[in-house]
N, C-alpha and C positions, 0 to 999 in steps of 0.2 A: 816199286811198285807189280815187279812178280809178283811178291807176297799178297802180294793185297787183290789182284787177280785170283790168284788160286783159292784164296778163301773167300771169294762173294762164288768163285764158281763152286764150291763147295754149302756151299750155303742156300743157292738159287737147287743142287743140287738136291739138301739134303731139304730144300721147300712142296718141290718136288715130288719126294720121296711122302712124306706128309699128307700131301694133297690125293698123292694116288690110295695109298692108304686110309685117307680118310673117306674117298672115295670108297673103297669096300664096303669101309665100314659103316655107311648111311643104316639108319634105326630105321625098322620095323614100324607102321605105326600104322595100330587101336582106335577107332575113332568113331564113335558113339554117339549119339545124339538121341536125348529124347524130346515125347512129345509134349504139351504142355506139365511138364515137371515142376510145379512152383520151389518150397526151400521145405519144405513138409517131406523131409529125411531125416531121418533120426544123430546124422551126427549135425545141422544146424542147429540143436537142440528147439526148434522152433513150433513142432508139435509133439507133444510125450510118448501119443495117442501111432503114434508110425509106428507101423516095423519094418527096415529097411537095411538085412546084412547086411547085403552085396555090396550096394551103394559105401558102407560103413565100413568093410573089408575092403572094398577098390579103394575110399579115404585113408587110411590105414596102412596104405601103401605107399603115398606120392606125400603132393600137397595141395589138399581141398581151401578153395577161395571163398571164403565166408562172405561176397559185398561182389558179388561179380552178379553181372547185367546184362538184359537181350540190349541186343539194336533198336529196335521195334519190337511189338510187342504183339503182336501180329506176325503166323506161324508164316506166309511166304514175307514180306519183306526183313524178320528177322534170319533166315533164313539165307534169299537174296544177300545183303548186308555182308552176313561172315564170311558166303562162299562167294564172293564177288573177292574180298575187300573193299567196301564203299560206303557211306553209312547214306540212306534213306533218302537223303535230301540230294545226290549225291546224282542220285539214277531214276529220281522219279516216285520206286517203286515204295509206292504208302502200305499200299490194298491187298488181301490173294487176289484178284482180279490181271494184276498186270504181267502181265510175263516174261519174266526177266530173261530173255532169250533174243527179246528183243529188245530191250535197252540195254544193257552189257558189254560195254563195247566190242571187236573181232581181236583186239594189240592189249583188253587184260583178260588175262587165261582164272581160270577161275580154278577153286584151292584146288580140287581133286584135278583136274587139265592140267595145272604145274605142275605139279606129282607127273601125271600120263609124264608130259614133255621132258623130262626130267630122271628118263629111269624107271621109274616107281610104276610094280605094276598095279592098276588100284581098282581098286576089282569093290561094287556096293549092295546093298540091301533095305528094300525095306525105305523108311522114309524122311531121307537124307533134303534132296529139296520137297520145296511144297509137287505134293504126290502128281501131281498130272503134267509137270514142265521140268522132268530131269530130259537132257543130253547126253543121248546116246555114248558121246562124240568125246565126253568128257572120262568118259573110263574104256582099261579094256573089259570089264565084261560088269554085267551087272544080272541081278536077281529077277528073268518074270514078276511081276504080280500075280499071284496064281486066284484068285476071289475076285468074285468079281461087286466088289462090294466099292463104296463113292469114302469120300474119306471122311466120316465123321462112320463111317458102320464099317472099318475094314474086312472086317469076317464076309465072309459070301452071303446074298442076303435073305438065298434060298435055305440058306446051312443057320444062320439064326436063326431064319420062323421055324425050321421042324426041332431046332432043341432047344428054345424055350424053356424058363420054370420057371421063371418070378420074374421078369422085364417086362416095365414099364414106362415111360414116359410123365416127365411133368410136362403140365398144361402148356400144349406149343404156343399158347396167347400169353402161357408165363415166362418162360427161358425154353430152349431147344434139345435136353439134355432127357434122355435115354438111361435108363439107369437098370440095374441087377445078378442075381446069377444066371449066367448056361449051365444048358446039360457039356456035360462032354468033361475033356482034361483041357490039358494051356495046349495040344497040338490041336486042338479045334478056334485054337489064333494064330496072325498071320505075321505075331512077332515068330513068333517060335518055331513057323518054316526061314525068316529071317537069317533066328541066330543058329537053325541047323547049318543052312549055307557060308556061313561067316565062317565058323570053328571049322566046316571042313576045311576051305583057303585058309585056314592056321593052319590046318598036318597036311598039305600039297606045298613040293617042294621047288624050288624055280631058282632060279641065275639070280632073278631079282628081289631087291628088294621090295615090300612089297604095300603098302595103302589099304585099308582094310575099312571103309568105313557100313556101319548097322546102323537101320535108326526101325526106334521103335514107336512105334504108332503108341501105344499105352500110356502114361496114366490121356491119353485124346481122346474122346467123347469118342464114338457111346460106352460111359462108363462098365459094358456088359462083362466080364469073364466067370475061371468057370467057381463054382459057390467057396474053392473051399478058401477063398483069400479073403468071400466075405462072413465066413466065422471068423475069420482072426478080427471081427469087429462086430461084437453085437451089438446091436440096437439101442439097449438103452446103457452099454456106456460110455456112449460116444459123447465124449465133449466141446460144445463146439467156439466161434471165433464171440470171440472178443467185437463186440462192436458198440456205436454212442452215435441213440439218435440223430443228435442235431448234427451231427454228423458231417456233411454238406453245407450246413446253414456259411459258411467263411470261407466255402469253394466254386473261385469262379463261375458261369455261364458254360463257357466248353469242358470245366470238367464233371458241373451237372451232368451235362451230356451225357459224356461219358460211361457216367457212374452205372444207367438206366435202374434208377431207385425200383420202377415198378418190379421189376424179374425182384428186385429181394421181398419188398413187398406181398405177390404172389408164392413164391415158396412157402415163404411164413404160413402167408392161408392158407396154404392146404395143406400145411402140416407133414413139408419133403423133408424137411432143412439138415434134420440129422439124417438120414437116408440119405443123399446127396453127399456129407459126408462120407457118412460109412460107405457109401456104391467106391470114393474117389481114390479114399482110402485103401480101399480093395484091389485100385485099378493099380492102387502105387506100387501097392504088392506085388502084384503080377509081374509087372517094370522090375522091379530088383528082381526076382527071380530067375526073370532072364539076364540080365546081370553076372549074375550066379554063373551061365550059364556058359557063359559069353566068358569069365574070370577061368574056370575049369578049361577051359576048352583052351586055353592062351596057355592055362599053365603043362595040358599032358602033348603039346605041340610042340613044348623045349625050346620055345622062342621067345621066354617069359624074360630073360638078360638080355632082349637085341632088339626087344617093342618096345613102344612106348606109349603110352594108351591118354590118350585124349575126349576128357568124357565131359558136357554138357546136356546143354537143355534149351529149349526152343526157345522160351520168358516163361510169366508164372503163372499162374492162376487165382479170381476171386472165390474164395465161398461165404459174399455177403460184408466180407469188412469191405470198409468205405462204401456200405451199402450196395454193394457193387459186385454181378455172378459171370463169369466167364472170362477173359483179359483182358487189351484193349483199357489200358490205359498209364497213367504216368506213374503211380503210387508204387510202390516198395511192394504190393504183395503179387503185379503188377508184373515187373519188371523183372525184379528177383528172382536166381535159379543156381541148382546147382551144380559144378565145373570142378569137375577133377583133373587133374593130372601126373602120369603117373610116368621118369623120366628114368632107366635105368641110370645107376651110374653121377647122377646130378640131383635128386630130387630124393630129401631124405623123409622115414619113414613118420609117416603120423605125422606131417607138419600141419600144420594151418596159417592161411594169409590171411589177414583184414582187410591186405587194401585194398579200394576198391578198383573194379576193372572191366570189364566188358566186352561182347561178343570182338568188334571187328580188331582187338589185336591177336584171337586164337591164327590166322595165316602167317602174318612175322612171325609167329615164332616158332609154330611150326613150321619155316624155311628157314630159318635160325638154326631150328635144333636139326637141321638133315644135312646144312651147309648150302643147299638152293640162296643164288639169289629170289632177293625180295623183290616183286614186279614194283616198279617206282607212280601202280595205281594205288596204291594198297593202303589204309589211311590208318588203319595202326601200328604199334607199337610193340615188339618182342619182350612177351614175359619173363623174357628168360633169369634176367637179373633175379626178380624174386620165387625161383623153382629151388635157385640157387641156395637164396636168403629167401623167408618169406617174410622177416621183420627186414627187409632191403626196402634205401630211403625212394619212395614212388609219388611223384608230383602232379598224375595222373586221376583226373574223375574216371566218373561211367559217367556218359550220356548216351539216352535215351531219347529216338524218338517212332511219332505216335500221332500221321498224318500230318498234311503237309504246315511243317511252320510249326510243331509244337513241341514242349524238350525238355527234357529234364536231366539236368547235373547230379547226379551224387555221391559228394565226399566220404571224410568215414565218420562225418558229423552231422552234413547236413544233405539236405532232399531241394531241391531249388526247385520248380515248373514254372515256364514263361509259354505260355500261348498264342496262338496265332495274332488273338486280339486283344496283346499286352495283359488279359487275367496274370498273375502270380501264383506260388503259392510255396512257405518255404516252411519247415521241418525243424527241428532240430534233436534230429535221432538220441542227444545222450538225454534228454528227457523226455521224450515223445516217441516210443520206438514205433507207437502203433499212425501216428500222424495224424491223429484231433485235431492241435489248434497251429492254424495256418497263423506263421510271424509276419507275410509279408509284409500286410501293413504295416509297423510294429516301424517305427522310425529309425533305433538303436543298430536295427537290422542293415540298412541301406547300403550302407558299405562288404553285408555280407554279400548281398545281395549284386552290387556289383564287379565285387570282387570271383561268383557263382557267373555272372553272364557272361564276362570272358572265354568260355570253353564253349558257347553256344553258337549248334553248328551258323555259318558264317551263309551255309548254299543250299539254298531252297526250291531248288528247281518242282513248277507247278505241277498236277495233276495231269496223269494222263489216259489219253485213250479213256476206258467202260468206269472209271471212275470221275472225270472229270466228267464224264454225262449224264454219272449218274445223278453227280452232286444238282448240274441245271436242275435236270428232270424236277428233284427234289425241291429244290428250289421254286422253279413254278409250279408245283401240284398246288391246286386251287386250298386252299386255306378248308376243318370242318369248322363246322360254320354250331 
């Protein structure tokens, strides 16, 4: 018995030492959030025109997820879900007008707050939460917003007005897209200063591990960046996305409503399609340059080997596919987003994971990698097995929600969409990667639909506040005769 007691005490002491060592060796975290960046990054091979050398460089350092999807294809619900760990159907945060701070329970710590509460120095800059809904108590420090611009125009309005060299807007009755080159260099952009702040924080000495979050606005509208980025994409060389004229003929009514066909028709009628694609590509490459500055800053800081990187975009974007512009759909273009992890000692350089994942897995993954307990309210699971082995078994699909009780389930092969009124779409990505042929009404795929439907969120809380009011007013608005 005495021998067993000694052995037990020895093992206990060893465990405490390992625990202490793990506590002191918690990784630093560089958390990069990008606004409106779809799958047009070079390493994914979807768009052959785009120039993203720094995102390619980042992907080459670790594991790039080729089938990563947002929790919701709209800024506020996507970010609220990722950062709270709760899906839109569980919180009622379906639109940009819902203040998550009034909805997410006080006993459900957000991602940055959880790390702050567990001994991390937590600082941020730019757009992490939806811009107007930051909660300062979640952060140790945060860069004040210097510009007077709004969400769509993060440049100071007066500065933008004074520096125009070619900025114009696609007709407001068609699509709210402002685009064109601006006078001045990168330093005129808000993202440039967000990166400066994070790079400075990377170089500071402190006893705590750090969680540094850099939110890049671009390529969010407006598509206004310095001229040099437009020069990389001559207008006469622009290749347009492939579309199918009758694409919406087999789409249920809610899907057709989401598509807003009139915007696509208007952009084509104005002859602005190529200009819009050019401007979006230019804005992506500006964003990519900011990623390069972050990576250079990390490498110069000496923290490359003790800092994990998590890079993600909040959702996708349509540029004519499915006859739609903007985000806010449950199709591939609206939901797919770049997602990259670099974890020293775990990920191998040049890894690519083809398993379907969604943003709900980011919070629990960061907790596991940092050795922190995962809060009980989280609705995702850790992706650590896929970081260690991108080909590891994975039986979970990616799930995305847009508005009340409209969901899509994405596996490696299938996309299944189920709308609130019972309408359905089913696409076989092995044969139909552009989602042109809806198989939902074909009885031979009934079992496929039934299996995918098991993953639809069961919790769908009602619309809240201003969203419910707006919907009611729209419903009661007299129809034009």
